[in-house]
C-alpha positions in Angstrom: 0.0 0.0 0.0 1.2 3.5 -0.9 0.2 5.9 1.8 -0.2 9.6 1.4 2.5 11.9 2.9 4.8 9.0 3.5 8.4 8.9 2.1 9.5 5.6 0.6 12.9 4.6 -0.5 13.8 2.1 -3.3 17.3 0.8 -4.1 18.4 -1.9 -6.5 21.6 -3.5 -7.5 23.4 -3.4 -10.8 22.2 -7.0 -11.6 18.6 -5.7 -11.7 19.5 -3.1 -14.3 19.6 -5.0 -17.6 21.6 -3.0 -20.2 19.7 -1.9 -23.3 22.3 -1.4 -26.0 19.7 0.0 -28.4 19.0 2.8 -25.9 22.8 3.6 -25.8 22.8 4.0 -29.6 19.7 6.2 -29.3 21.3 8.5 -26.8 24.3 8.7 -29.1 21.9 9.9 -31.8 22.5 6.9 -34.0 19.4 5.8 -35.9 18.0 2.3 -36.2 18.9 2.3 -39.9 22.5 3.2 -39.1 22.7 0.4 -36.5 21.3 -2.1 -38.9 24.1 -1.3 -41.3 27.2 -1.5 -39.1 29.5 -0.5 -42.0 28.0 3.0 -41.5 29.5 3.2 -38.0 33.1 3.3 -36.9 34.2 -0.4 -36.6 35.1 0.0 -32.9 31.6 1.4 -31.9 29.9 -1.9 -30.8 32.9 -3.0 -28.7 33.3 0.4 -27.2 29.7 0.5 -26.1 29.9 -2.9 -24.5 33.2 -1.9 -22.8 31.6 1.3 -21.4 28.6 -0.6 -20.1 30.9 -3.0 -18.3 32.9 -0.1 -16.8 29.8 1.5 -15.4 28.1 -1.5 -14.0 30.1 -1.9 -10.8 29.8 1.9 -10.2 26.0 2.0 -10.2 24.4 3.2 -7.0 20.7 3.2 -8.0 18.7 4.9 -5.2 15.4 6.7 -5.1 12.9 8.4 -2.9 9.2 9.0 -3.6 6.0 10.1 -1.8 2.3 10.3 -2.7 0.0 13.3 -2.3 -3.7 13.9 -2.8 -4.2 15.7 -6.1 -6.8 18.2 -7.4 -6.9 19.0 -11.1 -8.3 22.1 -12.7 -10.3 22.3 -15.9 -9.7 22.5 -19.6 -10.4 26.2 -19.4 -7.9 26.7 -16.5 -5.5 23.7 -16.7 -3.6 23.2 -13.5 -2.8 20.7 -10.8 -2.7 21.2 -7.1 -1.0 19.0 -4.4 0.8 19.5 -1.0 0.1 23.3 -1.1 1.5 23.7 -4.6 -0.2 24.7 -7.8 1.3 24.2 -11.2 -0.5 25.8 -14.2 -0.1 24.4 -17.7 -1.6 22.1 -20.2 0.9 19.3 -20.5 1.0 18.2 -16.8 -2.7 18.8 -16.5 -3.4 16.4 -19.4 -1.0 13.8 -18.0 -2.7 13.9 -14.6 -6.3 14.5 -15.7 -8.6 12.0 -14.0 -6.1 11.2 -11.2 -6.8 11.9 -7.6 -3.3 11.2 -6.2 0.2 12.0 -7.5 3.6 10.5 -6.8 6.7 12.6 -6.8 9.9 10.7 -7.3 13.6 11.4 -7.4 16.1 8.8 -8.6 19.8 8.6 -9.3 22.4 6.1 -10.3 25.0 7.8 -8.1 28.0 10.1 -8.1 30.5 7.5 -9.2 29.0 7.4 -12.6 29.5 11.1 -13.0 33.0 10.9 -11.7 33.9 8.2 -14.3 32.6 10.3 -17.1 34.5 13.3 -16.0 37.8 11.3 -16.0 37.5 10.8 -19.7 36.2 14.1 -20.9 39.6 15.6 -21.6 41.6 12.5 -22.4 39.2 10.5 -24.5 36.2 12.4 -25.8 34.7 9.5 -27.7 34.7 7.2 -24.7 33.3 10.0 -22.6 30.4 10.4 -25.0 29.6 6.7 -24.9 29.8 6.7 -21.1 27.4 9.6 -21.1 24.9 7.7 -23.2 25.4 4.5 -21.2 24.9 6.4 -18.0 21.6 7.9 -19.3 20.5 4.4 -20.4 21.1 3.0 -16.9 19.3 6.0 -15.3 16.2 5.4 -17.4 16.4 1.7 -16.9 16.5 2.3 -13.1 13.5 4.6 -13.3 11.6 2.1 -15.4 12.3 -0.6 -12.7 11.2 1.9 -10.0 8.1 2.8 -12.0 7.1 -0.9 -12.4 7.6 -1.4 -8.6 5.3 1.5 -7.9 2.7 0.2 -10.4 2.7 -3.2 -8.6 2.3 -1.5 -5.2 -0.6 0.7 -6.5 -2.3 -2.2 -8.3 -2.3 -4.3 -5.1 -4.5 -1.6 -3.5 -6.8 -1.0 -6.5 -5.0 1.9 -8.2 -3.4 2.2 -11.7 -0.7 4.6 -12.6 -0.3 7.0 -15.6 2.9 7.4 -17.6 5.5 9.4 -15.7 6.2 13.0 -16.6 9.3 15.0 -15.8 9.9 18.7 -15.3 11.5 20.5 -18.3 9.1 18.9 -20.8 6.3 20.7 -22.6 5.2 23.7 -20.5 6.4 22.4 -17.2 9.4 24.6 -16.3 12.6 23.2 -14.9 12.2 25.3 -11.7 9.4 22.8 -10.8 12.4 20.7 -9.6 12.4 22.9 -6.5 9.1 21.4 -5.4 10.6 17.9 -5.5 13.4 19.0 -3.3 11.1 20.7 -0.9 8.8 17.7 -0.5 11.4 14.8 -0.7 14.5 14.2 1.4 16.6 14.0 -1.8 19.9 15.1 -0.2 19.7 13.2 3.1 18.4 9.9 1.7 20.0 9.5 -1.8 22.7 12.3 -1.9 20.9 14.2 -4.7 21.2 18.0 -4.7 19.9 20.9 -6.9 22.1 23.8 -7.9 20.9 27.4 -8.2 20.9 26.9 -12.0 18.5 23.9 -11.5 21.1 21.2 -12.5 20.9 18.1 -10.4 24.0 16.5 -8.9 24.7 13.7 -9.6 23.7 14.5 -13.2 22.5 11.0 -14.0 19.3 11.6 -12.1 15.6 12.0 -12.8 12.6 13.6 -11.1 9.1 12.7 -12.2 5.4 12.9 -11.5 3.3 9.7 -11.6 -0.5 10.1 -11.5 -2.7 7.5 -9.8 -6.3 6.8 -10.5 -8.8 4.2 -9.2 -9.1 1.1 -11.3 
């Protein structure tokens, strides 16, 4: 059962984060057609991707916090969402949460050691750093997918279903919405996640997101 106003933590080991090589290619900006014709790629690309994945796996520290709050949504004429004393106006988040009566706020990271590994290569091996960036993004999304599935199972056990997650910075939801997550969740004390004045999260391989909940 997911109770309102209760903070939950979720951690998982690297073995639970199954690498998705296709996603690494996608983060590198390489199309499916290019991947299907390997002669279009530098010959070392597949081996480099696999090597970078192996390098990051023992460094992963996948941790998250999340909490659920009662939700009130506005109208099509005045699209907004309200929870925990906050009101966010805008069409995109309203559409995502329309019909929901509860909302989960989550913050997740794969840890500072991934960032440190990427930084070590930025000046001495730009190609490897780029692939490590893509692999780090893949592992971050993979972890959030695992977390999302865990939340969905918890919700379903109590008669709720979840909407697709939605992160600040997309559509008309401004990045400064990140501050709400850091005010409501113990991001720093529980998972070592901080937010700079310029709204950049550290570690960088981190995600915040809303997940709406509605009765089945």
